[in-house]
C-alpha positions in Angstrom: 0.0 0.0 0.0 1.4 3.4 -1.0 1.8 6.3 1.3 -1.1 8.1 -0.4 -3.4 5.1 0.0 -2.3 4.9 3.6 -3.1 8.6 4.1 -6.6 8.1 2.6 -7.3 5.0 4.7 -6.3 6.9 7.8 -8.5 9.9 6.9 -11.5 7.7 6.2 -11.0 5.7 9.4 -10.8 9.0 11.4 -13.9 10.4 9.8 -15.8 7.1 10.3 -14.9 7.1 14.0 -16.1 10.6 14.5 -19.4 11.0 16.3 -22.4 12.0 14.4 -22.8 15.7 14.8 -25.1 18.3 13.3 -24.3 22.0 13.5 -25.8 23.4 16.7 -28.8 25.8 16.4 -29.4 28.4 19.1 -32.6 30.3 19.4 -33.3 33.7 21.1 -36.5 34.7 22.8 -38.0 36.4 19.7 -37.5 33.3 17.4 -34.2 34.3 15.9 -31.7 31.4 15.3 -28.0 30.9 14.9 -26.7 27.7 13.1 -23.1 26.7 12.6 -22.3 24.2 9.8 -19.6 22.9 7.5 -18.1 19.8 5.9 -14.7 18.2 5.0 -14.7 16.7 1.5 -11.3 15.0 0.6 -10.5 12.3 -1.9 -7.6 10.4 -3.3 -7.1 11.4 -6.9 -5.3 9.0 -9.3 -4.7 10.5 -12.7 -3.2 8.6 -15.7 -2.3 10.9 -18.5 -1.2 8.1 -20.9 2.5 8.3 -19.8 2.5 8.8 -16.1 0.2 8.3 -13.1 -0.2 10.9 -10.3 -1.7 10.0 -6.9 -2.6 12.9 -4.6 -4.9 13.6 -1.6 -7.0 16.7 -2.6 -10.1 18.7 -1.7 -13.1 18.0 -3.9 -13.6 21.1 -6.0 -17.2 20.0 -6.8 -18.2 20.7 -3.2 -15.0 22.0 -1.5 -14.4 21.8 2.3 -16.0 24.8 4.1 -17.4 26.2 7.3 -20.0 28.8 7.9 -23.0 30.0 10.0 -26.5 31.3 9.4 -28.4 33.9 11.4 -32.2 34.3 11.0 -34.5 36.8 12.7 -38.3 37.1 12.2 -39.5 40.6 11.6 -43.3 40.3 11.7 -44.3 38.3 8.6 -40.8 38.8 7.1 -37.4 37.3 7.9 -34.0 38.9 8.0 -31.2 36.5 7.3 -27.4 36.7 7.3 -25.0 33.9 6.1 -21.2 33.7 6.3 -19.3 30.9 4.6 -15.7 30.3 3.6 -13.8 27.5 1.9 -10.8 26.2 3.9 -8.3 26.8 1.1 -7.2 23.1 1.0 -5.4 21.8 -2.1 -8.1 21.7 -4.8 -8.7 18.8 -7.2 -8.8 21.1 -10.2 -6.1 23.6 -9.3 -2.9 21.8 -10.4 -1.5 19.4 -12.9 1.5 17.3 -13.9 4.1 20.0 -13.1 2.6 21.4 -9.9 1.6 19.4 -6.8 -0.1 22.5 -5.2 0.0 23.8 -1.6 -1.7 21.7 1.1 -3.3 24.9 2.5 -3.4 28.2 0.6 -6.4 30.3 1.9 -6.9 33.8 0.5 -9.9 36.1 0.4 -11.2 34.6 -2.8 -12.1 31.6 -0.7 -14.8 33.7 1.0 -18.0 32.2 -0.5 -20.8 34.1 1.3 -21.1 37.3 3.3 -24.8 37.7 2.5 -27.7 39.7 3.8 -31.3 38.8 2.7 -34.8 39.9 3.5 -37.5 37.2 2.8 -41.0 38.6 2.3 -44.0 36.3 1.6 -45.7 38.9 -0.6 -42.8 40.5 -2.5 -40.1 37.8 -2.7 -36.5 37.9 -1.5 -34.0 40.8 -1.6 -30.3 39.9 -1.2 -27.1 42.0 -0.9 -23.5 41.0 -0.4 -21.1 38.2 -1.6 -23.3 35.3 -2.6 -24.9 33.4 -5.5 -25.9 35.2 -8.6 -29.3 34.5 -10.2 -27.7 32.0 -12.6 -25.8 30.0 -9.9 -26.8 26.4 -10.1 -28.9 26.8 -13.2 -26.8 24.2 -15.0 -26.9 21.7 -12.2 -30.5 20.6 -11.5 -30.2 16.9 -10.6 -32.2 14.3 -8.5 -29.6 11.5 -8.6 -27.9 12.4 -5.3 -24.5 12.1 -6.9 -23.6 15.7 -7.6 -20.6 15.3 -5.3 -18.9 13.3 -8.0 -20.9 13.9 -11.2 -22.3 17.0 -12.9 -21.7 19.2 -16.0 -18.6 20.7 -14.4 -16.7 17.5 -15.1 -13.4 19.4 -15.0 -13.7 19.6 -11.2 -11.9 16.4 -10.7 -8.7 17.0 -12.8 -9.0 20.5 -14.3 -5.3 21.4 -14.2 -4.0 18.3 -16.0 -2.8 18.7 -19.6 -3.5 16.3 -22.4 -0.5 14.6 -23.8 0.1 14.2 -27.6 0.5 10.8 -29.1 4.3 11.4 -28.9 4.0 11.7 -25.1 4.6 15.5 -25.0 2.5 17.7 -22.7 0.2 20.0 -24.8 -1.0 23.4 -23.8 -4.6 22.1 -23.5 -5.8 21.2 -20.0 -9.0 19.5 -19.0 -10.1 22.8 -17.4 -9.5 24.9 -20.6 -11.3 22.4 -22.9 -14.4 21.8 -20.7 -17.0 24.5 -19.8 -20.3 24.3 -17.9 -21.0 28.1 -17.9 -22.9 27.9 -14.6 -23.3 31.1 -12.6 -21.1 31.8 -9.6 -20.8 34.0 -6.6 -20.1 37.7 -6.7 -20.7 40.8 -4.7 -24.2 41.5 -6.0 -27.7 42.7 -5.4 -30.3 40.1 -6.2 -34.1 39.8 -6.3 -36.1 36.5 -6.3 -39.9 36.6 -6.9 -42.3 34.5 -4.8 -43.0 31.1 -6.3 -46.0 31.0 -8.7 -47.2 27.6 -9.8 -43.8 26.1 -9.3 -42.0 28.9 -11.1 -39.6 31.5 -9.7 -37.8 34.3 -11.5 -34.5 35.9 -10.3 -32.2 38.7 -11.4 -28.9 40.0 -10.1 -26.2 42.5 -10.8 -22.8 42.3 -9.4 -19.0 42.5 -9.6 -16.0 40.5 -8.4 -15.4 42.3 -5.1 -12.8 39.8 -4.0 -10.5 40.4 -6.9 -8.1 43.4 -6.9 -8.2 46.2 -9.5 -11.3 44.7 -11.0 -14.1 46.5 -13.0 -16.0 43.4 -14.0 -19.8 43.8 -14.2 -22.2 40.8 -14.5 -26.0 40.8 -15.0 -27.9 37.5 -14.6 -31.5 36.4 -15.0 -33.0 33.0 -14.4 -36.3 31.1 -14.4 -36.6 28.0 -12.3 -39.3 25.4 -11.9 -39.9 22.6 -9.4 -42.9 20.3 -9.0 -42.8 17.2 -6.7 -46.5 16.5 -7.2 -46.8 15.0 -10.7 -48.0 11.5 -9.8 -45.1 9.1 -10.0 -42.8 11.8 -11.3 -41.1 14.9 -10.0 -39.6 17.5 -12.3 -37.3 20.5 -11.9 -35.6 22.8 -14.3 -33.7 26.0 -14.8 -32.9 28.4 -17.6 -30.5 31.4 -17.2 -28.7 34.0 -19.1 -25.6 36.0 -18.1 -24.0 39.2 -19.5 -20.4 39.6 -18.4 -18.3 42.8 -19.1 -14.8 43.6 -18.2 -12.2 46.1 -19.5 -9.5 44.4 -21.7 -11.5 41.5 -23.0 -14.6 40.7 -25.1 -18.0 41.0 -23.6 -19.5 37.5 -22.9 -23.0 36.3 -23.1 -23.9 32.8 -21.8 -27.1 30.9 -21.9 -27.5 27.7 -19.8 -30.2 25.4 -18.8 -30.9 22.1 -17.1 -33.7 19.7 -16.5 -34.2 16.8 -14.1 -36.9 14.1 -14.0 -37.2 11.3 -11.4 -39.6 8.3 -11.5 -40.3 8.1 -7.7 -41.4 4.4 -7.5 -38.1 3.2 -9.0 -35.8 6.1 -8.0 -34.5 6.3 -11.5 -33.6 9.8 -12.7 -32.4 11.6 -15.7 -30.6 15.0 -15.7 -29.8 17.1 -18.8 -27.8 20.3 -19.2 -26.6 22.5 -22.0 -24.9 25.8 -22.5 -23.7 28.2 -25.2 -21.3 31.1 -25.1 -21.7 33.7 -27.8 -18.0 34.2 -28.4 -17.3 30.5 -28.7 -18.0 27.3 -26.8 -21.0 25.1 -26.2 -21.8 21.8 -24.6 -24.4 19.2 -23.8 -24.5 16.8 -20.8 -26.6 13.8 -19.8 -26.7 11.7 -16.6 -28.6 8.6 -15.6 -29.1 8.0 -11.9 -30.4 5.2 -9.7 -30.8 5.2 -5.9 -31.6 2.2 -3.7 -31.9 1.5 0.0 -30.2 -1.9 -0.1 -28.0 -1.2 3.0 -29.2 -0.4 6.4 -26.6 2.4 6.8 -28.2 4.6 4.2 -29.0 5.2 0.6 -26.8 4.0 -2.3 -26.8 6.2 -5.4 -25.3 5.3 -8.7 -24.7 7.3 -11.9 -23.3 7.2 -15.4 -22.9 10.4 -17.4 -21.6 11.8 -20.6 -20.3 15.3 -21.6 -19.7 16.7 -25.1 -18.3 20.1 -25.7 -16.9 22.0 -28.7 -15.1 25.2 -29.8 -13.7 25.9 -26.3 -10.0 26.2 -27.0 -10.0 26.6 -30.8 -12.7 26.6 -33.4 -13.7 23.1 -34.4 -12.2 21.3 -31.4 -14.1 18.9 -29.2 -13.9 17.6 -25.7 -15.6 14.6 -24.3 -15.9 12.9 -20.9 -17.8 10.0 -19.5 -18.0 8.8 -15.9 -19.4 6.2 -13.6 -19.6 6.2 -9.9 -21.4 5.5 -6.6 -22.2 7.5 -3.5 -23.0 5.6 -0.2 -24.7 7.5 2.6 -23.8 6.6 6.1 -26.6 8.4 7.9 -25.5 8.0 11.5 -22.2 9.5 10.8 -23.4 12.3 8.5 -21.0 10.8 6.0 -21.1 10.2 2.2 -18.4 7.9 0.9 -17.9 7.8 -2.9 -15.9 6.2 -5.7 -15.8 7.0 -9.4 -14.0 6.6 -12.7 -13.8 9.2 -15.4 -12.2 9.5 -18.8 -11.4 12.7 -20.7 -10.6 13.0 -24.4 -9.8 16.0 -26.7 -9.5 16.6 -30.4 -8.8 19.6 -32.6 -8.3 20.5 -36.2 -4.5 20.8 -36.0 -3.8 17.2 -36.9 -2.3 16.5 -33.6 -3.5 13.3 -31.8 -4.1 13.5 -28.1 -4.0 10.7 -25.5 -7.0 10.1 -23.3 -6.7 11.0 -19.6 -8.2 8.7 -16.9 -9.1 9.6 -13.3 -10.1 7.5 -10.4 -11.3 9.1 -7.2 -12.2 7.7 -3.8 -13.1 9.8 -0.9 -15.7 10.9 1.6 -17.6 14.0 2.8 -18.3 14.5 6.5 -20.9 17.1 7.3 -21.2 18.9 10.7 
């Protein structure tokens, strides 16, 4: 057993031995609450680029390790909320490649995920201000499979910094992260408005800038329309459609359109998730996932998936990037733990006549929530 495998085994043993613990909630005399929460989400990443294999213990970029707290205070029929959340700055699964092993811990202010005030009103919707999700955040990721921790349209999360090798064995300038896009919205310093829900539909709009970056004049405007309905007989359906306009001095203006749809057949726990996106200055993709969940073990639900991603025109006109993956997530309810294992393959082609080798990734890890 290698040192890396020993480290992972020790990590999982430690987490599994930890007591089940949910973030404490404290309540004041007027109904206000304070809740602390977080999770650790590490996995062993084994990447085979066709010539060499790299084994490292990393933070899962799909749902990185984080801590935070929520405050909530009723104000008559309305509710004032505040949320603070930061990533821990652990070595990310998508932040390095063959020539860079990354720092074990490298926290900076860009790891601040949320410093967000919101006012919820039943009649007029929700008004938000601060660092937090834009209106388009999550619009590409609607999914009922329970496997978003290891599978979703952002398939570059698991090896984004690794470069494809040519058939001659040389490293190219094309990385997994540069060839694959999901165009999902993110987090910015923004103002945001969400309407109340009408017949399962909810509209949102936001305007913001990247307040965590220095010397930045970026301006981003998002709109989104979301739908959710759990009461369609044997089915439940959810979807989202969003558009983003992104402007910054020194580069072309960008317009993205993204959407996703998920359907689950409740009696069988079989689900399908679809996502697609298009960038006006170049780049588009389509994604599909088939999921299945079963309560075969007494410890918790077992969720399986297989997915496929197909993108084009991301690095150069006429290029294509593909990825397929398969995996399982096992809930261990008493420990607030999700253990997971997956395999993923990446491939890339362009019009230069160069042949590129496929890149294979195996990950095994766990998320412990507290």
